[in-house]
C-alpha positions in Angstrom: 202.5 54.8 24.3 198.5 55.7 24.2 198.1 52.2 22.9 198.9 50.6 26.1 195.9 50.0 27.7 194.1 49.7 24.0 196.3 46.7 23.9 195.7 45.4 27.5 191.7 45.1 26.5 192.7 43.8 22.9 194.5 41.0 25.1 191.4 40.5 27.6 189.1 40.1 24.9 191.3 37.9 22.9 191.4 35.4 25.9 188.0 35.5 26.9 187.0 34.6 22.9 189.4 31.9 22.9 188.5 30.6 26.4 185.0 30.7 25.2 185.5 28.6 22.3 187.3 26.0 24.7 184.3 25.5 26.6 182.4 24.5 23.8 185.0 22.6 22.0 184.9 24.7 18.9 187.7 26.9 16.9 187.7 30.5 18.2 185.8 33.0 16.1 186.4 36.4 17.5 184.1 39.2 19.0 183.4 42.1 17.0 185.1 44.0 20.4 188.2 42.4 19.6 188.4 43.3 16.0 187.4 47.2 16.9 190.2 46.9 19.1 192.7 45.4 16.8 192.2 48.0 13.9 192.9 50.8 16.7 195.9 48.9 17.3 196.5 48.8 13.9 195.9 52.5 13.2 198.4 53.7 15.9 201.4 50.7 15.8 204.6 51.9 14.6 204.7 50.1 11.0 208.7 49.7 11.7 207.2 47.4 15.1 205.9 43.9 14.1 202.6 42.9 15.4 201.9 40.4 18.5 201.1 36.9 17.8 197.4 37.5 19.2 196.9 40.5 17.0 198.4 38.3 14.0 196.0 35.6 14.8 192.9 38.3 14.8 193.7 40.0 11.5 194.1 36.4 10.1 190.5 36.1 11.1 189.1 39.2 9.6 186.5 38.7 6.5 186.4 34.7 7.0 182.9 34.6 8.9 180.0 36.9 10.0 180.4 38.7 13.1 178.0 38.1 16.0 176.2 41.5 16.2 175.0 40.3 19.5 178.0 39.6 21.3 
């Protein structure tokens, strides 16, 4: 599957965003690259296959806060 590498990258940035939030004792706010990787994955994802729990969490954050363009 072409999206294997994209999924690995998504997982990396997802966990980096979560770790950064934990260091600051704050709720996770996902970075623009995490959102872009999610969009890329969703474009290619088999509609009959469930998305990952991490993808669902990031998807639930879409549009809930302004993205930090400096990240």
